[in-house]
Phi, psi and omega in degrees: 000348185295324188288359171257015178299327178303336182298327173296323178288334175301330187248019181270096183279006177273341181280140187292325186297317181290327175298313173307304183302323182289325183294309190290326175300317181291319176294315174299323173290325175294318181294323186282337186263000183290127178287175182305313171250133184236107173066029180075012165241159177294151184292330173293325179281335175291311176301330175292318176300315185299312183300310174302323172298318178294314180302314180305311182301320187283325177298326183292318177299318182286329170297317178296313170309308184299320178286357178076011171286145182274149178280137175251112176317320183296331181285320171302316181290331170304320172302326173295321189282332174290317180296315186294326177287329171295319177308307180297319188292311182299321185290314176300309177310317182288321178282339169287330172300308177301326176288333179285321184298312188290328180274001177060041179255076196302319180304333187262358180297300184295316170308316176296319181297315176300315178293323173299312181291323182296321182295314186295320185286325177296325174301311179299320176298315175306303180310310188290322173304320181285323179292330180289314178302320176289319173296331177286326162309322180287342178109000174256126191261077191272325177043056178295319185270013183303304179311301174309321177300303180296325177293307181310299179311314177304307187293319185286319170308313179294318170301310180304318176298312180301318178297314183300323189277349184278000000 
């Protein structure tokens, strides 16, 4: 029976290695169980968003370490709330779209699709901007989003002018 002693360590959740393995196991099972469409977006797009968010988290931790700041678990928990809020926004806009289609309010289908798409683009923009800022804090001046910043602001101003003129 001595040769089965490793089994007790596999289920000892006080060990950091077991906690890390459990976390990555949970993440991989969630990613593998995502259906082809998830909240109105493709699963691959959702996985891409998740990877960008992980990159943002890791680069933020490295930048904080470089600046000599201590890691606060509340900030790490904020990442979970951020992901949850993104899922809620996407889910709400997707379910509103479904209700519009079920109730056959055809003239609202395209505006809701555009709103849903805008929410998705805005989330990606926020996350990529945060990654870009973290890289700058690390000393890498990539400025990937400079063009997107200019484009985003011009589109935002254009929409604001159209709304003001209505």
